[in-house]
Each structure stands twice: as C-alpha cells, then as structure tokens.
C-alpha positions as CSV (number, residue, x, y, z in Angstrom):
1,M,73.8,96.7,152.6
2,A,75.3,93.3,151.6
3,E,78.9,92.9,151.9
4,F,81.4,92.0,148.9
5,Y,84.6,91.6,148.1
6,D,86.9,92.3,144.9
7,T,88.7,89.3,144.8
8,H,90.8,90.1,141.6
9,A,92.0,93.8,141.0
10,H,94.8,95.9,139.2
11,L,95.1,98.7,141.5
12,D,98.9,99.7,141.4
13,F,98.0,100.2,137.1
14,P,98.6,103.9,136.4
15,D,94.8,104.5,135.7
16,F,94.3,104.4,138.7
17,A,97.4,106.7,140.1
18,D,95.6,109.7,140.5
19,E,93.0,109.1,142.7
20,L,93.0,105.6,144.5
21,P,92.3,106.8,148.3
22,Q,88.7,108.2,146.1
23,L,88.4,104.5,144.2
24,I,88.7,103.3,148.1
25,E,86.1,105.0,149.3
26,R,83.8,104.7,146.5
27,A,84.4,100.6,146.9
28,T,83.4,100.8,151.0
29,A,80.8,103.3,150.0
30,A,79.3,100.1,148.2
31,G,80.1,97.9,150.3
32,I,83.2,96.2,149.3
33,T,85.4,96.1,152.1
34,R,88.0,94.1,150.8
35,L,90.5,94.2,147.4
36,V,92.5,91.8,146.6
37,S,95.4,94.1,144.3
38,I,97.0,91.8,142.0
39,G,100.8,91.5,140.8
40,T,102.1,91.0,137.2
41,D,105.9,90.7,137.5
42,L,108.2,91.4,140.3
43,E,108.1,95.2,140.1
44,S,104.4,95.4,140.2
45,S,104.0,92.6,143.2
46,A,105.8,95.5,145.4
47,R,103.7,98.1,144.3
48,A,101.0,95.6,145.5
49,V,102.8,94.6,148.3
50,A,102.8,98.8,149.0
51,L,99.2,99.6,148.4
52,A,98.3,96.6,151.1
53,E,100.9,98.3,153.7
54,K,99.2,101.5,152.9
55,F,95.4,100.9,153.3
56,P,94.0,97.9,155.6
57,S,91.4,97.2,153.5
58,V,93.8,95.8,150.4
59,F,95.7,93.1,150.5
60,A,98.2,91.5,147.6
61,V,98.7,88.2,145.4
62,V,102.6,88.3,144.2
63,G,103.5,86.2,141.2
64,W,104.3,86.7,137.2
65,H,102.0,87.2,134.5
66,P,102.2,85.1,131.6
67,N,101.9,87.6,129.2
68,D,105.2,89.0,130.1
69,A,106.8,85.0,130.7
70,V,109.4,85.4,128.0
71,R,111.4,88.6,130.3
72,A,111.0,86.8,133.5
73,P,114.1,86.1,135.4
74,K,115.3,82.8,134.7
75,D,114.8,81.9,137.9
76,F,112.9,84.3,140.2
77,R,111.3,81.8,143.0
78,A,113.8,83.3,145.9
79,E,112.3,86.7,145.0
80,L,108.9,85.7,145.3
81,R,109.1,83.1,148.3
82,E,110.5,87.0,150.0
83,L,107.6,88.3,148.5
84,A,105.3,85.6,149.7
85,R,106.5,86.4,154.0
86,H,104.3,89.9,153.8
87,P,101.5,89.0,156.2
88,K,99.2,90.5,153.7
89,V,100.1,88.3,150.6
90,V,97.3,86.1,150.2
91,A,98.5,84.0,147.4
92,I,100.7,83.3,144.3
93,G,100.1,85.1,140.8
94,E,98.2,86.0,138.3
95,T,100.4,82.9,136.9
96,G,99.1,80.8,134.5
97,L,99.1,80.6,130.4
98,D,98.3,82.9,127.3
99,Y,98.1,80.9,124.1
100,Y,95.8,84.1,122.8
101,R,98.5,86.5,122.6
102,L,100.7,84.4,120.4
103,P,104.1,85.8,118.4
104,S,101.7,84.2,115.2
105,A,98.8,85.9,116.2
106,R,101.0,89.5,115.1
107,G,102.7,87.4,112.1
108,G,105.3,84.8,114.1
109,T,106.9,81.8,113.4
110,A,105.7,78.6,115.3
111,P,108.9,78.1,116.8
112,E,108.3,81.7,118.6
113,D,105.2,80.4,119.1
114,S,107.0,77.5,121.1
115,H,109.4,79.0,122.7
116,V,106.9,81.9,123.9
117,K,104.5,78.3,125.1
118,A,107.6,77.3,126.6
119,R,108.8,80.1,128.9
120,Q,105.1,80.4,130.2
121,A,105.1,76.8,131.7
122,E,108.7,77.4,133.1
123,V,107.3,80.4,134.5
124,F,104.1,78.7,135.9
125,Q,105.3,75.9,137.4
126,Q,108.0,78.3,139.4
127,Q,105.5,80.0,141.3
128,L,103.4,76.9,141.8
129,E,106.5,75.4,143.0
130,V,106.5,78.6,145.5
131,A,102.9,78.4,146.6
132,A,103.4,74.6,147.3
133,E,106.1,76.1,149.7
134,T,104.6,78.9,151.3
135,G,101.0,77.7,151.4
136,L,99.0,80.1,149.3
137,N,97.1,79.3,146.8
138,C,97.5,80.6,142.9
139,V,95.5,83.4,141.7
140,I,95.4,81.5,137.5
141,H,94.9,83.4,134.1
142,T,94.1,81.0,131.2
143,R,93.3,82.9,127.4
144,G,93.1,81.4,124.8
145,E,93.6,77.1,123.8
146,C,95.2,76.8,126.7
147,F,92.8,75.1,129.3
148,D,94.0,71.7,128.9
149,E,97.7,72.3,129.5
150,S,96.9,74.5,132.5
151,L,95.2,71.3,134.6
152,R,98.0,69.7,133.1
153,L,100.3,71.5,134.9
154,M,98.5,71.8,138.0
155,A,97.7,68.4,138.0
156,P,101.3,67.3,140.5
157,F,100.0,70.3,142.7
158,V,96.8,69.6,143.6
159,K,96.9,68.1,147.0
160,K,99.5,71.1,148.2
161,V,97.1,74.1,146.0
162,R,94.4,75.8,145.0
163,G,93.9,77.4,142.1
164,V,91.0,80.5,141.7
165,F,90.6,80.3,137.9
166,H,89.6,84.2,137.8
167,C,88.0,85.8,135.3
168,F,86.5,82.6,134.1
169,V,84.6,82.3,130.6
170,G,84.5,78.9,130.1
171,T,81.6,76.2,129.7
172,P,80.0,74.3,132.4
173,E,81.9,70.5,131.3
174,Q,85.7,73.4,132.7
175,M,84.1,74.2,135.6
176,R,83.5,71.0,136.9
177,R,87.1,70.3,135.6
178,V,88.5,72.7,137.5
179,L,86.4,71.8,141.0
180,A,87.1,68.3,140.5
181,L,90.8,69.7,141.4
182,N,89.7,71.4,144.6
183,S,90.2,74.6,142.6
184,L,87.2,77.4,142.4
185,V,86.4,80.0,139.1
186,S,85.9,83.6,139.4
187,F,83.7,85.5,137.7
188,T,84.2,89.4,136.3
189,G,81.4,92.2,134.9
190,I,81.5,90.2,131.5
191,L,79.0,87.6,132.9
192,T,76.7,91.4,132.7
193,F,77.1,91.1,128.3
194,K,74.3,91.0,126.1
195,N,76.8,87.7,124.6
196,A,77.8,86.1,127.8
197,Q,75.0,83.0,128.0
198,T,77.6,80.7,128.3
199,V,79.5,82.3,131.2
200,R,75.9,83.0,132.9
201,D,75.1,79.3,131.8
202,T,78.3,78.6,133.9
203,L,77.1,80.6,136.7
204,A,73.9,78.8,137.0
205,A,75.8,75.5,137.0
206,A,78.5,76.4,139.9
207,P,77.0,76.2,143.4
208,L,77.4,78.6,145.8
209,G,81.1,78.2,147.4
210,S,82.8,77.4,144.5
211,F,83.4,80.9,143.0
212,M,84.4,84.6,144.0
213,L,83.8,88.1,142.4
214,E,85.8,90.1,141.2
215,T,86.4,93.1,139.0
216,D,90.1,92.3,137.0
217,A,89.7,96.5,137.5
218,P,90.6,98.8,135.4
219,F,89.4,96.2,132.4
220,L,85.6,94.2,132.2
221,A,83.6,97.1,133.7
222,P,80.1,95.8,133.7
223,V,77.2,97.3,132.3
224,P,76.0,100.2,132.8
225,Y,79.5,101.0,133.4
226,R,81.0,99.3,129.5
227,G,83.5,100.3,128.0
228,K,84.7,102.5,131.3
229,R,87.3,102.1,133.3
230,C,86.3,99.4,135.9
231,E,86.9,99.9,139.4
232,S,85.9,98.1,142.3
233,A,82.9,99.7,143.4
234,Y,81.5,98.0,140.3
235,V,81.5,94.7,142.2
236,K,78.0,95.5,143.4
237,E,76.3,95.6,139.9
238,I,78.5,92.2,139.5
239,A,76.9,91.0,142.6
240,A,73.5,92.0,141.6
241,A,74.4,90.0,138.3
242,V,74.9,87.0,139.7
243,A,72.1,86.8,142.4
244,Q,70.0,87.2,139.4
245,V,71.6,83.8,138.3
246,K,71.7,82.3,140.7
247,V,67.8,83.3,142.1
248,C,69.1,84.2,145.6
249,S,69.7,87.5,148.0
250,L,72.3,89.8,147.7
251,E,73.1,88.1,151.4
252,E,72.9,84.6,150.8
253,L,75.5,85.7,148.1
254,S,77.7,87.6,150.0
255,A,78.3,85.2,152.6
256,A,79.1,82.5,150.2
257,T,81.3,84.5,148.6
258,C,83.4,86.2,151.6
259,A,83.5,82.7,153.2
260,T,84.4,81.0,149.8
261,A,87.6,84.1,149.6
262,R,88.5,83.7,153.4
263,E,89.0,80.0,153.1
264,F,90.8,80.3,149.9
265,F,93.1,83.1,150.7
266,S,94.3,82.3,154.1
267,K,95.7,85.5,155.3
268,L,93.1,87.5,154.3
269,R,91.1,89.2,157.2
C-alpha cells in the first residue's frame, strides 16, 4: 500500500472529539502515516500540540487563523514562540488573509472591512516574523481577492520563510507565482469535485515536488464522500484522483509528496 500524509487537518475540532483514536486507526489502515493538526488560535494550537504528544503519528502547526484576527491579542509573538519550541511543532499557521468573509458580506461597512484587513495583515506579519525567528515555515490561508496582497506581505520574508498555500484553488499562473517564491501549494478533495476543472488544470501544471496533499478535515470531503464529514483516511481518495491527473503511479506520487512534506516541515519524522 502506498504511503501518504495528511498535511492539513483540524483534529482538535469538536467534530472528532468522540472518536479521534478510531480516526487515526482508519487513517493508518488507509496508508496515511502522518497527520498534521493545524491550530487556528492559541488555544487551538495548544490542543494540537497536546494531540501531537498523545499520538505518535500526529504533528502540530501553531498559529492564528485570519478569520479570527480581530480577536487576536495585539502582540502574541511570545506565546507563539513558546509553542513553536515543541519538538513536534512543524510549522507556523494557519495564517494568511481571508477577504471572503469581510463585514460587508454581512451588511457591514467599508471602514469595518478596512479594520479587519488591517488586523489580518498584522496577525500574518507577526506569524511570519516568528517563523523567521524559529526556522519554521508557514501554512498559508488565502480566500477571496487577497492573493496579490498575500504575496506582497510574504515578499520581505522570502529568503527565510517558505509557505504552503493550503487548499489551493488558484490558476496555473497563480501557482507558478507561488513556486517562484520557493513556496508550495497543497490540494484537497476539491479537485475531485465535478465543477473543479480549474483546480485539476493547476494540478496538471504543478511539477511533482511542488505540492502536498491534505484533507482540511473536517471540511471538503472528496468524492464519493462529498457533503459528509471529512477525515484523514480520505487522503487515499485524493491521492487516487491526483495520480490520475498527473498520469503517475501511486508509488511515484507517494515518494514525491512525502519527500516534499518532510523537506517543508523540517521537524516531521
């Protein structure tokens, strides 16, 4: 059986609270040998670390999600540095920008949008700084019309910090711009959706060694589980779809994606 990693899952979410050992067993049975649990704020990050301590196959990413940037402390770099010292913390994040859920989408005002964007940028900046200080890379979230601004904020750190643009749904040209920064992209079950031809086109253009696989569990379950709760075992279905698009064997895909993940997440073992 080909080995794969789930490089992005939210294992601390309540969706999995009652059956996490069983979820990890199902992932192992499907050949998914490493699971990376992603923090969304300091409390979530601490839970991810605790899961990494409990389960040998689980590793943690610590950070603050842009959707919650407004409630972030003014400066949380010290707390983040402390979390990042843990031997099973493999990256900083999930950080980045999200212009999809701005206040104006819910009847808010333009000044409210500007405030949220400014706080997201500040929170992203702090995490890039901690990543540079600790020698870790960043897991990056981009949703809405924020791709150019995300690259602009990353540019000063390009020689110290690499990013993986997770759940990537951009165009081939956007993917090439990410790779030009010595960063990576990562694909989810979205690529199995009937209406996701752009994602498949981007995947087809992405060289082996430039991307990783993830579930973003509990979200975005691939076909044939679409609409249900996603879990790490479903990387198996994602990998099968990727191998079909890339016209390669599962063994070739396993070797490339696992090596890419181990290189990017320097503490992944």
